[in-house]
N, C-alpha and C positions, 0 to 999 in steps of 0.2 A: 504493499500500500504506500502511496506517495506521502511525502512529508511536507509540512508547511511551518513557516516561522511566524510567531505572533508575540507581540510585546504587550505586557499588562503593567499598568502603573498603579502603585499603592502608596498612600500617604502615611507617613510615620507620625506617631504620637509625638507631641512637643513636650520634652522633659529637659531636665538640666544636662542629662547626658549628651544631648544633641551638640553641646559645645565641642565634644570630641570630633563630631562630623565636620563642624566648621573648621577645626584645626587640620583635618586630613585634606579637605578641599583646598585650603590655603597652601598646604605643602604641594599639592598637585600643581597649583598655580606657579609656585616657585620653581619647581622642576621643569614646568613647561617653558617658562621664560628663560631658564638656564640653557635649555636645549636650543631655543631660538637664537640666543647670544652665540652659542657655539657654531650654529649654522652660519651666521652672518660673518663671523671671525674667519671661519674655514674657507668660505667662498671668497672673502677679501684676499686671503693669502694664496689660495690655490686654484681659484676659479671653478670649483666643484662643490657639490653639496654632500653632506654626510648621509648615509643610509641608515635605516633603523637599527641594524646590527652593530654598526660602529657607535652609535649613540648608547645602545644598551650596555656594551662592553665598557664604555667610558663611565657611565652611571654607576655600574656595579663596582668599579674601582673607587669612585668617589664616596660611596656609601660606607666604605670601610674606614674613611678618615673621620676623625672626631668632630670636625667642623660640620660634616654632613650626615652624622649618625642618625639624626632625627628623621631623615628620609626613610629609614627602615620601618617607621610606623605605618607607612602607606602600603607596603607589600610589593613583591616583585611583578606580579601580574598587572597591577594598576599602573606601575611605572612603564612597563612594556606597552601598555595601551596608549600612554602619552606619546611615546616615540612613534607608534603606528599612525596616530592621528596626524602628527607632523609630517611623517614620510608620505602619507596619502595626500596631504595639502600640497606639498612640493611636487608630487608627481602630476597632479591635476594642473598646477601652474605651468610645469614645463610642457605638458601636452598642449595646453593652449598657446603657449608662447611658440611652439613649433608648428602650429596650425593643424594639429591632429584632431582637435575638437573645437566646436564653436562655442562651447560653454565657457563664458568668461570666468576666470579664476585669478585670484591674487595670492601671493606667497604668504604662508603663516607669519604673523606678526605678534608683537608683545601684547599681553593682556594684564590689566590690573588684577592683582591677586584677589582683592575682595569681590571682583566681578566675575571671577572664575566660577564655574557652575557645577562640575561633576567629576567623578572618577569612576572607573569601570573595572570589575572583576571578571575574569574569564573562567569558564568551567566552574569548578567547585572549590577553587583555591582562594584563600584569603578571607573567607566568611563561613558561617554556618547558618543554615536556614531550617527552621522547625515550626511548622504551622504558621502563626503570624508574628513570629519573632525572628529577627536577623541578629546574628552576633558578629561583631567586627572588633578585633583587638581585645576581646574579653568584655566588651561593653554589649548589652543587650538592648535592642530597640524593637518596640512593638509597632505594628502598622495595621491599618484597617484592611482586613481580608475580605475585600468586596467581591472577589471571585476566586474559586479554587485554582491552585497552581498545579496544573496538570501537564506533564510532558518533561522532556529533558532540557535542564537549564543550560543555556549557551553562554550568556553573559548576564550580570547584574550591574546596573548603573545606579549609583547614589547621586541624586540631583538636589540642588537648592534653588529656590526661586528668590525674587527680588525682596520678599519680606521675611526671608529666613526659614520658611517652611521646607521640610525635606520630603522627598519621594523616592521610592525605589522603582526602577523600570526593569522588569524581568523579561528577557528575551527567551522564548520556549520554542523547542522543536516538538511539533505535535503531529499526530496522524491527521492527514487531510480530511476535512469534513466531506461527507458524501454530497454530491451535486444536487441542488435543489431542482425541482421540476422546471424544465425549461418553458419559457413563455412563447419562444419563437419570435420575440419582437426585438427590434433594434431601433435606435434614434440618433439623430445628430443634434448637437447642442452649440448654440452660439452664445458667447458671453458678452454681456452689455453693461453699461454703467447705470442707466436708469432702471432697466429690467435686468435682474441678475442672470437669468437664463431664459433663452427662447428655444424651444424644442421644435424639431421638424415636423411634429404632429400638431403644431400650433398651440402648444401649452406654454404659457407665460408665467414665470416665477419672479415676483417683485423682489427688489433688493432690500435688505434690512441693514441699515447702516448704524451699527451699534456704537462705533466710536463717535460719529456725528451726533447721534442722540444724546450722548453724555458730554458733548463738547463744552457746555456751559459749566458743568460741574468740574470737568478737568481743568478749565481755565482758572476757576476759583481756587482750586487746591494748588495749582501751579503758582499762582499769585501769592497764595498764603505761604508756600514753601520759600519763595524768593525773599520774603520779608524777614524770615527767621535768621538768627545769627548763626554763622557757620560753626559747627562743633557743639552746639547747644542740644539739650534734650528735646526741646520743642521742635527744632528742625528735624531731628531724627523721627519724631512722631508725625510731622507733616509729610515727610518723605515716605514713611510707611503707609500713611493714608492714601497718598497718591498712587503708590505702587499697588495696593490692594484694589483700587478702582480699575487700574489697567488690567490686573489679572481677571477681575470680574468681567470686563469687556471681552477679553480673549475667551473666556469660558463660555459666555453667551453665544459668541460666534461659533465656537467649536460645537455647541449643542445644536444650533441650527444647521450646521453642515452635516452632522451625523443623522439628524432626523430627515433632512432632505435626501441624503444618499441612500438611506434605508428605503425611502418611498420610491426612488428611481430604480434601485437595485431589484426591488420586488416586481417591477413591471417590465424591465428590458434586460435581455441577455447580453447585448452589445451596446455600448454608448460611444459614440464618435465625437471627438473634440479637436479643436485646432491646437497645435503646439505653439501657444502664444509666447512672445518675448515680454514677460511681466516686468522685468526691470526697465526696459525702454518705455512701456506704458506708464510705469510709475513716474518716470521723468516728465511725461506729458501731463498726466492727470493727478499727480501727487498722492496724498494720503487716502484718497477715495479708493484706489486700487488696493492698498493695504487693508482698508476697512472691509472691503468685500471678500478679500482672502480667497481668490479664485484658485490659486495654486494649492493652498491647503485643502480646499474642497476637493479638487481633483485627486489629491493624495488619499483622502478619505474614501472617495468613491471607488478608486482603484482597488482598495482592500475589500470591497463588497461586491463588485461586479466587474465585467471585462470592459476596460476603457482603452480605446484605441485612438492614438493621436495622429492627425494628418499633418502634412507639411505646412508650416506657417506661411509660406510664400504662395500658397494656392489662393487665387483671387475669388474666395467664396462670396464676398458681397458684390463684386462687380460682374458675376456670371449669371446670366438669366437662367433660372431653374426650369423654365418651360421649353426654351429652344437651344440653350447653350451659348448664346452670344455673349461675348465679353466686352464690357465697356472699356474705353481707354482710360477714363478718369471718373472717379465718384468722390465727391467731397464728403468729409466726415459729418458734416452738418445735414447732409441729405438723408432723411430717414425713409423716404419712399420715392420710387422711381418707375418709369415705364420703359419697357424694352423697345428700342427703335426698330427692331426687326419684326417681332410677333405682337407688339403692342400690349403684352402682358403687363399688368400693374403689380408692383412688388413692395412689400414691406422689407426694408433693408435686412433686419435681423432675422426674420422668418426665412427670407430668400437664402441667407447665408447658411442657416441651420439645415435647409433641405439639401443644399449643395455639399455641405460637410457630410451629411448622411449618405448621399450618393457616392461620394468618393471613398468613404470608409467601407460602405457595403461592396463597392467594386473591388476593393483591396481583398476583402474576405470571400467575395463571391457568394454573398448570402441573400441578395436582394436585386430587384430591378434597378439598374443603374443609369439607364438612358433618360434624358430629359422627357417630360410628359408628352411633348408634341411628337417627338421621334417614336415614342413607344406606341402612340396611337396609330401612327402611319404604319408601323410594323404589324 
C-alpha cells in the first residue's frame, strides 16, 4: 500500500519550563548565524561555498571547546538540520543564478536571534514522545492532543510564534487513505481581486479581506505601540497585543481557506489553476494580495484534491472561449469584452476560468477541449 506524508500541529501548554525552549531556539539562531558568517568568509577567501558536511565537521569540533560547550544542549540532529537548511538555501540560489530555475531565490542571510523561530529533530533522536507529553533534555512538556498521532514519525519541529507560544509540528508517514468516490467533475479557477475565485461553471466566490476588515484596530494598536518607551513593560504589552491580532487574522484566513478547500474537493476530482507570479502581483496591488492569500489557499487545496497548474504565460483572459480568437491587447480595467470574430460577449474572469479548464483538461485528456463553436461544427 502506498505511503503519504502528513504534518500535524499541536500547541504546548504554557509553563515556566518553556523558558528552556526559548533558550534552545536562541542557541539555534546563534549556530545559524555562525554558519552564515563562515559561508561568507569562506566565499570571500576561496570563491566557493561550504557544503553541509564541511559545516557539520566544523561544528562538531567547535562543540568540544569550552566556549561553545552550551551548543550541546541542542543535540546533533537539530544542528545537522540547521546546516541542511542553509545548504538547501544556497543550492536554490545558485540554481537561480545559473538560470536552471525561474524561481527567484536569495542566498541565506543573518537573522536576529530573538526572531529565530524553530529547531527540528529527525527520526527518534533528541526527544521522547509519550501520549501528550514530549521530553527534551529531561524537561517534560504537555500539549493539546487534538488528534491521534498515528504513523511513523519522520521529523518533529518545535516552533514559537510572535507572542511566545510554542507548537510542535510532527511529520508522519502514514498509509495512504483509500480514494474517495470519484465525482467525475473537473473545473477551472481564475483568481481575482474583487471576486476571490471564479469557476468555469459560473460559480463566484467573494473575497473576504480579513486584514482590511481589521485595519482600523491594527492602526490603533500600532499607534499605541509607537508611543511607548523602548524597553518598557508597557511597550512589551502593546507589542504582544498587536502580535495577537495579527495571529488572529492569519487564523481567520486559514479557517476560510480550509472550509472552502473542503467544499471544492468534495465536488471536483481535478481543479485547474494558473501558475501565477504572486510576488510580481504583490508589487502591483500591495497588501491586498497578501490579504487574499491565494498561494496559501492553493497549498491547502492541493492537500485535499488534485490541483494542476497551467503555464502562467497562457493568454487565458484574452482568448475567446467560444471561437479561440486571441486579442492583441486587453486592459486590466476591462472586465467585459466582445469577440471581434464571433461577437460573443465575455465576462473577463469567467472567460479566463473556462479557458484554464479547457487547457488543463486537454493536458490530462479528460474532457472536451475545443472551443464551443468548433465543438458544435464537429
